[in-house]
N, C-alpha and C positions, 0 to 999 in steps of 0.2 A: 689726746683729743683726736677725733675722727677727721680725716680729710674729706673733701667733697665727694670723691669716688667711693669712699667707704660708707655703705649703707648698712644698717643693722641687719644681720643675717636672720632670715626667717626660719622657723622650725620646720622640719620636713613633714608637715601634716598632709593628709590627702588633699585638702582644699588648696594649700599653698603649692604643692607639687602639680596639681591639675592646672592651676593658673600659670605656673611656670612653663609647663609643657605647651599650653595654649599660646603663650607669648612666643616661645621659641618656634613653634610650628607656623605661626602667622608671619614671623620675620623670615623664616626659611623659604617661604614661597616667593619672596622677592630678593633674596640674597644673591650676591654674585657667586658665592661658593657655598651652596646649601648643604653639602655632604655632611659636614661636621654637625650642623644643627639637627639634621634628620637622624643621624646616628645617636646623638645625645637624647633626642626624643624617644627613639626606639629602646635604648638601654634603660631609660627611666621607666618607661611603660612596662617593659619585661620584668624589671625588679619589683615594681608595684604589684604586678600580677602574681609574682612569686610570693610576695609578702601578704597577699590577700587584700591589698588596698585598691586594686582594680580588677576588672573581670572581662574576659573575652565573651562577647555576646553572640556573635555569628559572623557570617561572611556577606560582604556587599560586592556587587560588580564595581570595578574601579572606574572612576570618571575619566581618567587619562591613562588607558592601558598602553604599555610599551609595544612598539612595533605593530600597532593597530590590531592586536589580538585581544580576545576577551581575557580579562584578568580579574581576580578577586582579592580583596583586602579584608583583614580582620577588623571588625568593629570592637573597640575596647571602651568600656565606660569606667570612669573614676570620678567619684563625687557627682557634680552636676554636668560634667564635661564628657564628650565622646570624641574619640580619635580613631584614625585608621593606621594600621601598620601592615607591612607585607605579610602575606599568609605563608605558613610553612606547610610541608606535606601532611603533617599530623593534623593541622587545622581543618583540612578538607574532610578528614575522616571523622573528627570529633565534633565539629561545630555545624549548626544548621545554616543553610544558605537563605539569606533574607531578601534576595533579589536586588532590585535597584535602590540606590540611596534616596531617602526621602528628602526632597529639596526644601521642605518647609520646617525641618528641624535644624536649629542652630544652637551653638554653644553660647552661654551668657558672656557678655562683654566683661573684660577685666582690665585693670590698669596696673601693669607691672613693667618695669624697664627691662630691656633685653639683657643688660648687664646683670641685674638682680636675678632674673630668671636663669641665666646661664650659671651664675655663681651657685644658686640653690641646687640645680640639677647636677652640676659638677661635684659639689660636696656630697650629694646623695648617691651618685653612681660611682664616683672616683674616676670618671672619664674626663681627661684633660685635653684641651685643644693644643695641637702642636703649633708652636710659634712660627716655624718655618713654613711658608706657603709653597706648595708644590708648583713647579713651573708648568706652564700650559703646554710645554713640548714644542713650542714654536721658537725658532731662532729670531733674534732681532734683525730687522731689515737693514741691510747696508746698501748704500747707494753705489751704483757701478762707477768705476773710474774709467774715463775715456782719455786716450792719448790723442794729441794733435795729429791731424791727417798727415801721413807720410812717416811717422815714427813707428818703430817696431813695437809690437805688443810684448815681446819677450825680453826686451832690454831693460 
């Protein structure tokens, strides 16, 4: 018998994969550690492109360029959905530049849990999330210890 966390696994059709990527992308925008979700999205899209389930259409100017410089992203379509991934050097040579993103074009809504979307994309790509979270590099704050006035600090 299935537990509550066990949902029936979806077949990796273009529609299901597109919905899963949409769900992962939507959650990555507000996640505390979005790096894994964006990596999963990119690996899934690249595999779909390789298999002919998705297509690179062209380049768009990025809405949020790094370091305030102009940057372009690749527009990828799969099924009824469109996504952006970072452009490679080859993309600038091979793909047409489409200018600025059309603000009136939106992906259709879908209802899929993040758990189910991640599971589908992980099974499709073989890319698993590491359970150990990388430390943020900061040391935990320790309160200073004060000696009573007149006592030596070194004793």
